[in-house]
N, CA, C and O atoms as a CHARMM CRD file, in Angstrom:
* protein
*
  380
    1    1 MET  N    186.13300 191.87100 -11.91100 PROA 1      0.00000
    2    1 MET  CA   186.70600 192.01900 -10.60400 PROA 1      0.00000
    3    1 MET  C    187.56000 190.80000 -10.30400 PROA 1      0.00000
    4    1 MET  O    187.17400 189.67100 -10.60400 PROA 1      0.00000
    5    2 ARG  N    188.68500 191.02800  -9.72800 PROA 2      0.00000
    6    2 ARG  CA   189.59200 189.95600  -9.36400 PROA 2      0.00000
    7    2 ARG  C    189.56800 189.82200  -7.85100 PROA 2      0.00000
    8    2 ARG  O    189.67800 190.80700  -7.12000 PROA 2      0.00000
    9    3 THR  N    189.42000 188.56500  -7.38900 PROA 3      0.00000
   10    3 THR  CA   189.41300 188.31700  -5.94500 PROA 3      0.00000
   11    3 THR  C    189.95500 186.91600  -5.67900 PROA 3      0.00000
   12    3 THR  O    190.03000 186.08800  -6.58700 PROA 3      0.00000
   13    4 THR  N    190.32400 186.66200  -4.44600 PROA 4      0.00000
   14    4 THR  CA   190.81600 185.34700  -4.05100 PROA 4      0.00000
   15    4 THR  C    189.74200 184.67800  -3.20400 PROA 4      0.00000
   16    4 THR  O    189.21800 185.26300  -2.25600 PROA 4      0.00000
   17    5 VAL  N    189.43000 183.44800  -3.56500 PROA 5      0.00000
   18    5 VAL  CA   188.42300 182.67900  -2.84600 PROA 5      0.00000
   19    5 VAL  C    189.03400 181.33700  -2.48200 PROA 5      0.00000
   20    5 VAL  O    189.69600 180.70900  -3.30900 PROA 5      0.00000
   21    6 THR  N    188.81600 180.89500  -1.25400 PROA 6      0.00000
   22    6 THR  CA   189.28400 179.58100  -0.83300 PROA 6      0.00000
   23    6 THR  C    188.12200 178.61000  -0.96100 PROA 6      0.00000
   24    6 THR  O    187.10300 178.74600  -0.28300 PROA 6      0.00000
   25    7 LEU  N    188.28800 177.63200  -1.83700 PROA 7      0.00000
   26    7 LEU  CA   187.24500 176.63900  -2.07100 PROA 7      0.00000
   27    7 LEU  C    187.53300 175.38800  -1.24800 PROA 7      0.00000
   28    7 LEU  O    188.68600 174.99500  -1.07200 PROA 7      0.00000
   29    8 GLU  N    186.48900 174.78500  -0.76000 PROA 8      0.00000
   30    8 GLU  CA   186.63500 173.51100  -0.07800 PROA 8      0.00000
   31    8 GLU  C    186.90200 172.43900  -1.13700 PROA 8      0.00000
   32    8 GLU  O    186.46900 172.58000  -2.28000 PROA 8      0.00000
   33    9 PRO  N    187.61100 171.37000  -0.76600 PROA 9      0.00000
   34    9 PRO  CA   188.01500 170.36100  -1.75900 PROA 9      0.00000
   35    9 PRO  C    186.86600 169.77600  -2.57000 PROA 9      0.00000
   36    9 PRO  O    187.01500 169.55100  -3.77100 PROA 9      0.00000
   37   10 ASP  N    185.72000 169.52500  -1.93400 PROA 10     0.00000
   38   10 ASP  CA   184.61100 168.93100  -2.68800 PROA 10     0.00000
   39   10 ASP  C    184.05600 169.90600  -3.71700 PROA 10     0.00000
   40   10 ASP  O    183.65400 169.49800  -4.80700 PROA 10     0.00000
   41   11 VAL  N    184.03100 171.19200  -3.37800 PROA 11     0.00000
   42   11 VAL  CA   183.53400 172.21100  -4.31200 PROA 11     0.00000
   43   11 VAL  C    184.47700 172.32000  -5.50700 PROA 11     0.00000
   44   11 VAL  O    184.03400 172.41200  -6.65200 PROA 11     0.00000
   45   12 GLU  N    185.76100 172.31000  -5.23400 PROA 12     0.00000
   46   12 GLU  CA   186.73600 172.36400  -6.32800 PROA 12     0.00000
   47   12 GLU  C    186.56000 171.16000  -7.24900 PROA 12     0.00000
   48   12 GLU  O    186.62900 171.28100  -8.47200 PROA 12     0.00000
   49   13 HSD  N    186.33300 170.00200  -6.64300 PROA 13     0.00000
   50   13 HSD  CA   186.13900 168.78500  -7.44100 PROA 13     0.00000
   51   13 HSD  C    184.92300 168.92800  -8.36400 PROA 13     0.00000
   52   13 HSD  O    184.99000 168.57700  -9.54200 PROA 13     0.00000
   53   14 TYR  N    183.80900 169.44500  -7.82100 PROA 14     0.00000
   54   14 TYR  CA   182.60800 169.63300  -8.63600 PROA 14     0.00000
   55   14 TYR  C    182.87500 170.59300  -9.79700 PROA 14     0.00000
   56   14 TYR  O    182.43800 170.35200 -10.92200 PROA 14     0.00000
   57   15 ILE  N    183.58600 171.66900  -9.51800 PROA 15     0.00000
   58   15 ILE  CA   183.86000 172.65300 -10.56800 PROA 15     0.00000
   59   15 ILE  C    184.76400 172.04700 -11.63400 PROA 15     0.00000
   60   15 ILE  O    184.53200 172.23200 -12.82800 PROA 15     0.00000
   61   16 ARG  N    185.78800 171.32800 -11.20500 PROA 16     0.00000
   62   16 ARG  CA   186.70500 170.72400 -12.18700 PROA 16     0.00000
   63   16 ARG  C    185.98200 169.68300 -13.04600 PROA 16     0.00000
   64   16 ARG  O    186.24200 169.58600 -14.24500 PROA 16     0.00000
   65   17 GLU  N    185.07700 168.90400 -12.44300 PROA 17     0.00000
   66   17 GLU  CA   184.28400 167.94800 -13.23200 PROA 17     0.00000
   67   17 GLU  C    183.43000 168.67800 -14.26600 PROA 17     0.00000
   68   17 GLU  O    183.33900 168.25500 -15.41800 PROA 17     0.00000
   69   18 ALA  N    182.80300 169.78000 -13.84400 PROA 18     0.00000
   70   18 ALA  CA   181.97300 170.55900 -14.75800 PROA 18     0.00000
   71   18 ALA  C    182.82000 171.14700 -15.88300 PROA 18     0.00000
   72   18 ALA  O    182.38100 171.20100 -17.03100 PROA 18     0.00000
   73   19 CYS  N    184.02800 171.58500 -15.55400 PROA 19     0.00000
   74   19 CYS  CA   184.93300 172.12100 -16.58700 PROA 19     0.00000
   75   19 CYS  C    185.20900 171.06300 -17.64300 PROA 19     0.00000
   76   19 CYS  O    185.17400 171.33100 -18.84400 PROA 19     0.00000
   77   20 HSD  N    185.48300 169.86600 -17.17200 PROA 20     0.00000
   78   20 HSD  CA   185.79500 168.77700 -18.09200 PROA 20     0.00000
   79   20 HSD  C    184.58700 168.41600 -18.96100 PROA 20     0.00000
   80   20 HSD  O    184.71400 168.24800 -20.17300 PROA 20     0.00000
   81   21 LYS  N    183.40600 168.29800 -18.32300 PROA 21     0.00000
   82   21 LYS  CA   182.19900 167.91600 -19.05900 PROA 21     0.00000
   83   21 LYS  C    181.77200 168.98300 -20.05700 PROA 21     0.00000
   84   21 LYS  O    181.38500 168.66900 -21.18200 PROA 21     0.00000
   85   22 ARG  N    181.84400 170.24600 -19.64500 PROA 22     0.00000
   86   22 ARG  CA   181.37000 171.34400 -20.49800 PROA 22     0.00000
   87   22 ARG  C    182.44100 171.89700 -21.42600 PROA 22     0.00000
   88   22 ARG  O    182.15900 172.68200 -22.33200 PROA 22     0.00000
   89   23 LYS  N    183.67000 171.47400 -21.18400 PROA 23     0.00000
   90   23 LYS  CA   184.81600 171.95700 -21.97300 PROA 23     0.00000
   91   23 LYS  C    184.90100 173.47800 -21.90700 PROA 23     0.00000
   92   23 LYS  O    185.06600 174.15800 -22.91900 PROA 23     0.00000
   93   24 LYS  N    184.78000 173.99500 -20.66400 PROA 24     0.00000
   94   24 LYS  CA   184.88600 175.42500 -20.41300 PROA 24     0.00000
   95   24 LYS  C    185.92900 175.65300 -19.33800 PROA 24     0.00000
   96   24 LYS  O    186.32900 174.72600 -18.63300 PROA 24     0.00000
   97   25 SER  N    186.36400 176.89500 -19.22100 PROA 25     0.00000
   98   25 SER  CA   187.38400 177.23300 -18.22900 PROA 25     0.00000
   99   25 SER  C    186.81200 177.22000 -16.81400 PROA 25     0.00000
  100   25 SER  O    185.60100 177.30600 -16.60700 PROA 25     0.00000
  101   26 PHE  N    187.72200 177.10800 -15.85200 PROA 26     0.00000
  102   26 PHE  CA   187.35400 177.13000 -14.44000 PROA 26     0.00000
  103   26 PHE  C    186.59500 178.41000 -14.11700 PROA 26     0.00000
  104   26 PHE  O    185.56000 178.38400 -13.45200 PROA 26     0.00000
  105   27 LYS  N    187.12800 179.53500 -14.60100 PROA 27     0.00000
  106   27 LYS  CA   186.52100 180.84000 -14.34700 PROA 27     0.00000
  107   27 LYS  C    185.10000 180.89500 -14.91000 PROA 27     0.00000
  108   27 LYS  O    184.18600 181.39000 -14.25200 PROA 27     0.00000
  109   28 ARG  N    184.92100 180.38900 -16.12100 PROA 28     0.00000
  110   28 ARG  CA   183.61900 180.42600 -16.77900 PROA 28     0.00000
  111   28 ARG  C    182.58800 179.57100 -16.03100 PROA 28     0.00000
  112   28 ARG  O    181.45400 179.99800 -15.81800 PROA 28     0.00000
  113   29 VAL  N    182.99600 178.36700 -15.64100 PROA 29     0.00000
  114   29 VAL  CA   182.09500 177.45800 -14.93400 PROA 29     0.00000
  115   29 VAL  C    181.71300 178.04400 -13.57400 PROA 29     0.00000
  116   29 VAL  O    180.54800 177.99200 -13.18000 PROA 29     0.00000
  117   30 LEU  N    182.68600 178.59700 -12.86200 PROA 30     0.00000
  118   30 LEU  CA   182.41700 179.19000 -11.55400 PROA 30     0.00000
  119   30 LEU  C    181.46100 180.37800 -11.68500 PROA 30     0.00000
  120   30 LEU  O    180.50300 180.48800 -10.92000 PROA 30     0.00000
  121   31 ASN  N    181.71300 181.26200 -12.64200 PROA 31     0.00000
  122   31 ASN  CA   180.83300 182.41300 -12.85000 PROA 31     0.00000
  123   31 ASN  C    179.42000 181.97800 -13.23400 PROA 31     0.00000
  124   31 ASN  O    178.44200 182.52500 -12.72400 PROA 31     0.00000
  125   32 ASP  N    179.30900 181.00500 -14.12600 PROA 32     0.00000
  126   32 ASP  CA   177.99000 180.51300 -14.54200 PROA 32     0.00000
  127   32 ASP  C    177.22400 179.92300 -13.35900 PROA 32     0.00000
  128   32 ASP  O    176.02800 180.16500 -13.20200 PROA 32     0.00000
  129   33 ALA  N    177.92400 179.14800 -12.52900 PROA 33     0.00000
  130   33 ALA  CA   177.28100 178.52000 -11.37400 PROA 33     0.00000
  131   33 ALA  C    176.81400 179.56900 -10.37400 PROA 33     0.00000
  132   33 ALA  O    175.70400 179.47800  -9.85100 PROA 33     0.00000
  133   34 LEU  N    177.64100 180.54800 -10.10800 PROA 34     0.00000
  134   34 LEU  CA   177.26100 181.60900  -9.17300 PROA 34     0.00000
  135   34 LEU  C    176.10400 182.43200  -9.72200 PROA 34     0.00000
  136   34 LEU  O    175.16400 182.75900  -8.99700 PROA 34     0.00000
  137   35 ARG  N    176.17800 182.76000 -10.98800 PROA 35     0.00000
  138   35 ARG  CA   175.12200 183.56200 -11.61900 PROA 35     0.00000
  139   35 ARG  C    173.78600 182.82500 -11.55000 PROA 35     0.00000
  140   35 ARG  O    172.75900 183.40400 -11.19500 PROA 35     0.00000
  141   36 GLU  N    173.81800 181.55500 -11.89100 PROA 36     0.00000
  142   36 GLU  CA   172.58600 180.76200 -11.91200 PROA 36     0.00000
  143   36 GLU  C    171.99500 180.61400 -10.51400 PROA 36     0.00000
  144   36 GLU  O    170.77600 180.67200 -10.34800 PROA 36     0.00000
  145   37 SER  N    172.83900 180.42600  -9.51600 PROA 37     0.00000
  146   37 SER  CA   172.31300 180.19100  -8.17200 PROA 37     0.00000
  147   37 SER  C    171.92800 181.47300  -7.44100 PROA 37     0.00000
  148   37 SER  O    171.11500 181.42900  -6.51800 PROA 37     0.00000
  149   38 LEU  N    172.49300 182.60900  -7.83200 PROA 38     0.00000
  150   38 LEU  CA   172.25100 183.83900  -7.08600 PROA 38     0.00000
  151   38 LEU  C    171.25400 184.79500  -7.73200 PROA 38     0.00000
  152   38 LEU  O    170.69000 185.64300  -7.04100 PROA 38     0.00000
  153   39 GLN  N    171.02500 184.68300  -9.01700 PROA 39     0.00000
  154   39 GLN  CA   170.11300 185.64000  -9.65100 PROA 39     0.00000
  155   39 GLN  C    168.68200 185.36900  -9.20200 PROA 39     0.00000
  156   39 GLN  O    168.29000 184.21500  -9.03000 PROA 39     0.00000
  157   40 PRO  N    167.90900 186.42500  -9.01300 PROA 40     0.00000
  158   40 PRO  CA   166.53100 186.24900  -8.52600 PROA 40     0.00000
  159   40 PRO  C    165.67700 185.49600  -9.53500 PROA 40     0.00000
  160   40 PRO  O    165.79700 185.67300 -10.74700 PROA 40     0.00000
  161   41 LYS  N    164.82600 184.66500  -9.00000 PROA 41     0.00000
  162   41 LYS  CA   163.90500 183.89500  -9.84200 PROA 41     0.00000
  163   41 LYS  C    162.68800 184.75300 -10.13300 PROA 41     0.00000
  164   41 LYS  O    161.95000 185.11800  -9.21800 PROA 41     0.00000
  165   42 THR  N    162.47500 185.07500 -11.39600 PROA 42     0.00000
  166   42 THR  CA   161.36000 185.94600 -11.76200 PROA 42     0.00000
  167   42 THR  C    160.23400 185.20400 -12.46100 PROA 42     0.00000
  168   42 THR  O    159.10900 185.70000 -12.52100 PROA 42     0.00000
  169   43 SER  N    160.51900 184.03700 -12.98400 PROA 43     0.00000
  170   43 SER  CA   159.48200 183.32500 -13.72700 PROA 43     0.00000
  171   43 SER  C    158.62400 182.49100 -12.78000 PROA 43     0.00000
  172   43 SER  O    159.09000 181.99800 -11.75200 PROA 43     0.00000
  173   44 LYS  N    157.36500 182.35200 -13.15700 PROA 44     0.00000
  174   44 LYS  CA   156.44300 181.52900 -12.38700 PROA 44     0.00000
  175   44 LYS  C    156.68200 180.06900 -12.74400 PROA 44     0.00000
  176   44 LYS  O    157.07800 179.76100 -13.86800 PROA 44     0.00000
  177   45 PRO  N    156.44300 179.16500 -11.79000 PROA 45     0.00000
  178   45 PRO  CA   156.61300 177.74900 -12.11400 PROA 45     0.00000
  179   45 PRO  C    155.62100 177.32200 -13.19600 PROA 45     0.00000
  180   45 PRO  O    154.48400 177.79200 -13.24100 PROA 45     0.00000
  181   46 GLU  N    156.06900 176.44600 -14.04000 PROA 46     0.00000
  182   46 GLU  CA   155.23000 175.96100 -15.13700 PROA 46     0.00000
  183   46 GLU  C    154.30500 174.87700 -14.61800 PROA 46     0.00000
  184   46 GLU  O    154.76500 173.89900 -14.02800 PROA 46     0.00000
  185   47 LEU  N    153.01200 175.03600 -14.82800 PROA 47     0.00000
  186   47 LEU  CA   152.04000 174.04400 -14.39500 PROA 47     0.00000
  187   47 LEU  C    151.88600 172.96000 -15.45300 PROA 47     0.00000
  188   47 LEU  O    151.89200 173.23500 -16.65300 PROA 47     0.00000
  189   48 LEU  N    151.75000 171.74300 -14.99300 PROA 48     0.00000
  190   48 LEU  CA   151.55600 170.62700 -15.90500 PROA 48     0.00000
  191   48 LEU  C    150.07500 170.47300 -16.21900 PROA 48     0.00000
  192   48 LEU  O    149.21700 170.69900 -15.36600 PROA 48     0.00000
  193   49 ALA  N    149.79500 170.09000 -17.43700 PROA 49     0.00000
  194   49 ALA  CA   148.41000 169.86200 -17.83500 PROA 49     0.00000
  195   49 ALA  C    147.92000 168.55800 -17.21600 PROA 49     0.00000
  196   49 ALA  O    148.66300 167.57700 -17.17600 PROA 49     0.00000
  197   50 PRO  N    146.67600 168.53500 -16.73200 PROA 50     0.00000
  198   50 PRO  CA   146.15700 167.29100 -16.15500 PROA 50     0.00000
  199   50 PRO  C    145.98500 166.23300 -17.23500 PROA 50     0.00000
  200   50 PRO  O    145.71000 166.53400 -18.39600 PROA 50     0.00000
  201   51 ARG  N    146.15500 164.98500 -16.81200 PROA 51     0.00000
  202   51 ARG  CA   145.91900 163.89800 -17.75800 PROA 51     0.00000
  203   51 ARG  C    145.39200 162.68600 -17.00800 PROA 51     0.00000
  204   51 ARG  O    145.55300 162.57600 -15.79300 PROA 51     0.00000
  205   52 SER  N    144.77800 161.80200 -17.72300 PROA 52     0.00000
  206   52 SER  CA   144.13600 160.64100 -17.13500 PROA 52     0.00000
  207   52 SER  C    145.16300 159.69900 -16.52400 PROA 52     0.00000
  208   52 SER  O    146.25700 159.52400 -17.05900 PROA 52     0.00000
  209   53 MET  N    144.79800 159.09000 -15.39100 PROA 53     0.00000
  210   53 MET  CA   145.68300 158.11200 -14.75400 PROA 53     0.00000
  211   53 MET  C    145.45000 156.71500 -15.31400 PROA 53     0.00000
  212   53 MET  O    146.17700 155.78100 -14.97700 PROA 53     0.00000
  213   54 GLY  N    144.45300 156.57100 -16.15700 PROA 54     0.00000
  214   54 GLY  CA   144.17000 155.27800 -16.76400 PROA 54     0.00000
  215   54 GLY  C    143.54500 154.28300 -15.79400 PROA 54     0.00000
  216   54 GLY  O    143.72400 153.07400 -15.94900 PROA 54     0.00000
  217   55 LEU  N    142.81400 154.77600 -14.79200 PROA 55     0.00000
  218   55 LEU  CA   142.19100 153.89400 -13.81800 PROA 55     0.00000
  219   55 LEU  C    140.91800 153.28100 -14.39100 PROA 55     0.00000
  220   55 LEU  O    140.26500 153.85700 -15.26100 PROA 55     0.00000
  221   56 ALA  N    140.58800 152.11600 -13.88900 PROA 56     0.00000
  222   56 ALA  CA   139.36600 151.43500 -14.31800 PROA 56     0.00000
  223   56 ALA  C    138.15400 152.23800 -13.84800 PROA 56     0.00000
  224   56 ALA  O    138.23100 152.93300 -12.83400 PROA 56     0.00000
  225   57 PRO  N    137.04200 152.15100 -14.56900 PROA 57     0.00000
  226   57 PRO  CA   135.83500 152.87000 -14.14200 PROA 57     0.00000
  227   57 PRO  C    135.43900 152.45200 -12.72600 PROA 57     0.00000
  228   57 PRO  O    135.48700 151.27300 -12.37700 PROA 57     0.00000
  229   58 GLY  N    135.05300 153.42400 -11.92900 PROA 58     0.00000
  230   58 GLY  CA   134.63300 153.14200 -10.56600 PROA 58     0.00000
  231   58 GLY  C    135.73600 153.24900  -9.53600 PROA 58     0.00000
  232   58 GLY  O    135.45600 153.20900  -8.33700 PROA 58     0.00000
  233   59 VAL  N    136.99900 153.38700  -9.97100 PROA 59     0.00000
  234   59 VAL  CA   138.11400 153.52900  -9.03500 PROA 59     0.00000
  235   59 VAL  C    138.29700 155.01300  -8.74900 PROA 59     0.00000
  236   59 VAL  O    138.53200 155.81200  -9.65500 PROA 59     0.00000
  237   60 ASP  N    138.18600 155.36200  -7.47700 PROA 60     0.00000
  238   60 ASP  CA   138.32500 156.75800  -7.05400 PROA 60     0.00000
  239   60 ASP  C    139.79800 157.03900  -6.73900 PROA 60     0.00000
  240   60 ASP  O    140.36000 156.46400  -5.80600 PROA 60     0.00000
  241   61 SER  N    140.40800 157.91300  -7.51400 PROA 61     0.00000
  242   61 SER  CA   141.84100 158.18300  -7.32300 PROA 61     0.00000
  243   61 SER  C    142.14000 158.78700  -5.96100 PROA 61     0.00000
  244   61 SER  O    143.27900 158.72900  -5.49700 PROA 61     0.00000
  245   62 ARG  N    141.13100 159.37000  -5.31100 PROA 62     0.00000
  246   62 ARG  CA   141.34500 159.95700  -3.98700 PROA 62     0.00000
  247   62 ARG  C    141.36600 158.89800  -2.90000 PROA 62     0.00000
  248   62 ARG  O    141.68000 159.19800  -1.74800 PROA 62     0.00000
  249   63 ARG  N    141.03500 157.66300  -3.25200 PROA 63     0.00000
  250   63 ARG  CA   140.97000 156.59600  -2.24900 PROA 63     0.00000
  251   63 ARG  C    141.98100 155.49700  -2.53500 PROA 63     0.00000
  252   63 ARG  O    141.81100 154.36900  -2.07300 PROA 63     0.00000
  253   64 LEU  N    143.02200 155.80400  -3.28100 PROA 64     0.00000
  254   64 LEU  CA   144.02500 154.79700  -3.61100 PROA 64     0.00000
  255   64 LEU  C    144.77000 154.31300  -2.37100 PROA 64     0.00000
  256   64 LEU  O    145.18200 153.15400  -2.31400 PROA 64     0.00000
  257   65 SER  N    144.95000 155.18500  -1.37500 PROA 65     0.00000
  258   65 SER  CA   145.63700 154.75200  -0.15500 PROA 65     0.00000
  259   65 SER  C    144.79400 153.70900   0.57500 PROA 65     0.00000
  260   65 SER  O    145.34400 152.79600   1.19100 PROA 65     0.00000
  261   66 ASP  N    143.45700 153.83200   0.51500 PROA 66     0.00000
  262   66 ASP  CA   142.59200 152.81600   1.12400 PROA 66     0.00000
  263   66 ASP  C    142.77900 151.47100   0.42700 PROA 66     0.00000
  264   66 ASP  O    142.82100 150.42800   1.07900 PROA 66     0.00000
  265   67 LEU  N    142.89200 151.50000  -0.89500 PROA 67     0.00000
  266   67 LEU  CA   143.12500 150.28000  -1.65500 PROA 67     0.00000
  267   67 LEU  C    144.46000 149.65400  -1.25500 PROA 67     0.00000
  268   67 LEU  O    144.54900 148.43900  -1.07900 PROA 67     0.00000
  269   68 ALA  N    145.49000 150.47500  -1.11200 PROA 68     0.00000
  270   68 ALA  CA   146.80200 149.98000  -0.69700 PROA 68     0.00000
  271   68 ALA  C    146.72100 149.35700   0.69300 PROA 68     0.00000
  272   68 ALA  O    147.32300 148.31100   0.93800 PROA 68     0.00000
  273   69 ASP  N    145.98400 149.98600   1.59900 PROA 69     0.00000
  274   69 ASP  CA   145.80900 149.43700   2.95100 PROA 69     0.00000
  275   69 ASP  C    145.11600 148.07300   2.89200 PROA 69     0.00000
  276   69 ASP  O    145.53700 147.13400   3.56700 PROA 69     0.00000
  277   70 ASP  N    144.05700 147.96300   2.08800 PROA 70     0.00000
  278   70 ASP  CA   143.33600 146.69400   1.96400 PROA 70     0.00000
  279   70 ASP  C    144.24800 145.59500   1.43000 PROA 70     0.00000
  280   70 ASP  O    144.21800 144.46700   1.92200 PROA 70     0.00000
  281   71 LEU  N    145.05500 145.92000   0.42900 PROA 71     0.00000
  282   71 LEU  CA   145.97000 144.93000  -0.13700 PROA 71     0.00000
  283   71 LEU  C    147.02100 144.50500   0.88300 PROA 71     0.00000
  284   71 LEU  O    147.40100 143.33500   0.93600 PROA 71     0.00000
  285   72 GLU  N    147.48600 145.44500   1.68600 PROA 72     0.00000
  286   72 GLU  CA   148.47600 145.12600   2.71100 PROA 72     0.00000
  287   72 GLU  C    147.87000 144.19400   3.76800 PROA 72     0.00000
  288   72 GLU  O    148.52100 143.24300   4.20100 PROA 72     0.00000
  289   73 VAL  N    146.63700 144.46100   4.17900 PROA 73     0.00000
  290   73 VAL  CA   145.96300 143.60700   5.16600 PROA 73     0.00000
  291   73 VAL  C    145.78700 142.20000   4.60700 PROA 73     0.00000
  292   73 VAL  O    146.04000 141.21600   5.30300 PROA 73     0.00000
  293   74 GLU  N    145.35700 142.10400   3.35900 PROA 74     0.00000
  294   74 GLU  CA   145.18900 140.78800   2.73100 PROA 74     0.00000
  295   74 GLU  C    146.49800 140.02900   2.69900 PROA 74     0.00000
  296   74 GLU  O    146.53000 138.83300   2.98900 PROA 74     0.00000
  297   75 SER  N    147.56100 140.69800   2.35600 PROA 75     0.00000
  298   75 SER  CA   148.88100 140.06000   2.30700 PROA 75     0.00000
  299   75 SER  C    149.31400 139.59100   3.68400 PROA 75     0.00000
  300   75 SER  O    149.84600 138.49000   3.83000 PROA 75     0.00000
  301   76 TYR  N    149.09000 140.41900   4.69300 PROA 76     0.00000
  302   76 TYR  CA   149.45700 140.07400   6.06900 PROA 76     0.00000
  303   76 TYR  C    148.65700 138.86000   6.54000 PROA 76     0.00000
  304   76 TYR  O    149.22200 137.93000   7.11500 PROA 76     0.00000
  305   77 LEU  N    147.34600 138.86500   6.29800 PROA 77     0.00000
  306   77 LEU  CA   146.51000 137.75300   6.73800 PROA 77     0.00000
  307   77 LEU  C    146.88100 136.45400   6.03100 PROA 77     0.00000
  308   77 LEU  O    146.85200 135.38300   6.63900 PROA 77     0.00000
  309   78 ALA  N    147.22600 136.54500   4.76500 PROA 78     0.00000
  310   78 ALA  CA   147.64800 135.35800   4.02600 PROA 78     0.00000
  311   78 ALA  C    148.94000 134.80200   4.62400 PROA 78     0.00000
  312   78 ALA  O    149.07800 133.58800   4.77400 PROA 78     0.00000
  313   79 ALA  N    149.87500 135.66800   4.96300 PROA 79     0.00000
  314   79 ALA  CA   151.13000 135.22500   5.56700 PROA 79     0.00000
  315   79 ALA  C    150.88200 134.62900   6.94900 PROA 79     0.00000
  316   79 ALA  O    151.49400 133.62400   7.31300 PROA 79     0.00000
  317   80 GLU  N    149.98500 135.24500   7.71800 PROA 80     0.00000
  318   80 GLU  CA   149.66700 134.73500   9.05800 PROA 80     0.00000
  319   80 GLU  C    148.99300 133.36400   8.97900 PROA 80     0.00000
  320   80 GLU  O    149.27100 132.48900   9.79800 PROA 80     0.00000
  321   81 SER  N    148.11600 133.17700   8.00400 PROA 81     0.00000
  322   81 SER  CA   147.43200 131.88100   7.90300 PROA 81     0.00000
  323   81 SER  C    148.44100 130.78200   7.55200 PROA 81     0.00000
  324   81 SER  O    148.30800 129.65500   8.03000 PROA 81     0.00000
  325   82 LYS  N    149.43400 131.08700   6.73700 PROA 82     0.00000
  326   82 LYS  CA   150.48400 130.11000   6.42900 PROA 82     0.00000
  327   82 LYS  C    151.31400 129.82200   7.66900 PROA 82     0.00000
  328   82 LYS  O    151.66200 128.67200   7.94000 PROA 82     0.00000
  329   83 ARG  N    151.62900 130.86200   8.41500 PROA 83     0.00000
  330   83 ARG  CA   152.41600 130.71100   9.62900 PROA 83     0.00000
  331   83 ARG  C    151.64600 129.90200  10.66800 PROA 83     0.00000
  332   83 ARG  O    152.22300 129.05300  11.34700 PROA 83     0.00000
  333   84 GLY  N    150.35600 130.16200  10.79300 PROA 84     0.00000
  334   84 GLY  CA   149.51300 129.42100  11.72800 PROA 84     0.00000
  335   84 GLY  C    149.45200 127.94700  11.37800 PROA 84     0.00000
  336   84 GLY  O    149.42300 127.09100  12.26200 PROA 84     0.00000
  337   85 TYR  N    149.43200 127.65600  10.10400 PROA 85     0.00000
  338   85 TYR  CA   149.40600 126.27500   9.63800 PROA 85     0.00000
  339   85 TYR  C    150.67800 125.56900  10.06900 PROA 85     0.00000
  340   85 TYR  O    150.63300 124.43300  10.54000 PROA 85     0.00000
  341   86 ASN  N    151.82100 126.24000   9.91000 PROA 86     0.00000
  342   86 ASN  CA   153.09800 125.64800  10.30500 PROA 86     0.00000
  343   86 ASN  C    153.17700 125.46100  11.81200 PROA 86     0.00000
  344   86 ASN  O    153.77000 124.48100  12.26400 PROA 86     0.00000
  345   87 ARG  N    152.60800 126.35600  12.60900 PROA 87     0.00000
  346   87 ARG  CA   152.62200 126.23400  14.06200 PROA 87     0.00000
  347   87 ARG  C    151.83300 125.00500  14.50500 PROA 87     0.00000
  348   87 ARG  O    152.26200 124.26500  15.39000 PROA 87     0.00000
  349   88 SER  N    150.67800 124.79900  13.88100 PROA 88     0.00000
  350   88 SER  CA   149.87200 123.64900  14.28700 PROA 88     0.00000
  351   88 SER  C    150.57900 122.34900  13.94300 PROA 88     0.00000
  352   88 SER  O    150.45400 121.37600  14.68800 PROA 88     0.00000
  353   89 ASN  N    151.30900 122.29900  12.85100 PROA 89     0.00000
  354   89 ASN  CA   152.08400 121.11000  12.49700 PROA 89     0.00000
  355   89 ASN  C    153.20500 120.89300  13.49500 PROA 89     0.00000
  356   89 ASN  O    153.49400 119.75500  13.86400 PROA 89     0.00000
  357   90 ASN  N    153.84300 121.97300  13.93900 PROA 90     0.00000
  358   90 ASN  CA   154.94300 121.86600  14.88600 PROA 90     0.00000
  359   90 ASN  C    154.44600 121.35600  16.24200 PROA 90     0.00000
  360   90 ASN  O    155.14400 120.58800  16.90400 PROA 90     0.00000
  361   91 LYS  N    153.25200 121.77200  16.66000 PROA 91     0.00000
  362   91 LYS  CA   152.69500 121.33600  17.93400 PROA 91     0.00000
  363   91 LYS  C    152.36300 119.84900  17.88800 PROA 91     0.00000
  364   91 LYS  O    152.57700 119.12700  18.86100 PROA 91     0.00000
  365   92 LYS  N    151.84000 119.39700  16.75100 PROA 92     0.00000
  366   92 LYS  CA   151.49300 117.97900  16.60500 PROA 92     0.00000
  367   92 LYS  C    152.74000 117.10600  16.63500 PROA 92     0.00000
  368   92 LYS  O    152.70600 115.98000  17.13100 PROA 92     0.00000
  369   93 ALA  N    153.84000 117.62900  16.10300 PROA 93     0.00000
  370   93 ALA  CA   155.08000 116.85900  16.04600 PROA 93     0.00000
  371   93 ALA  C    155.81500 116.91200  17.38000 PROA 93     0.00000
  372   93 ALA  O    156.83500 116.24100  17.54200 PROA 93     0.00000
  373   94 GLY  N    155.31400 117.70600  18.35100 PROA 94     0.00000
  374   94 GLY  CA   155.94800 117.78900  19.65600 PROA 94     0.00000
  375   94 GLY  C    157.10000 118.75100  19.70300 PROA 94     0.00000
  376   94 GLY  O    157.98700 118.60100  20.54300 PROA 94     0.00000
  377   95 LYS  N    157.11800 119.72300  18.84300 PROA 95     0.00000
  378   95 LYS  CA   158.21900 120.68800  18.80300 PROA 95     0.00000
  379   95 LYS  C    157.87600 121.90600  19.57700 PROA 95     0.00000
  380   95 LYS  O    158.68200 122.83300  19.65900 PROA 95     0.00000
């Protein structure tokens, strides 16, 4: 079927880049892109096999966010203690 389609400049740019990379015609790249995006998806998504995260014994992978929170608190308190030290020095110096 022959038809006229007005493409927006960015779409034309994408198609021309694909033509250059794939070494195919404009018509071929456009048809392939439309076919791929419009045809119904019939296959089921492929599930990945589970595998070990390599965590140390006793570390519960469901509680990793708690560990991250604890580390963040420790980092914050360490920074605050350094800042507090500098404040006390500034007060002694009369600043």
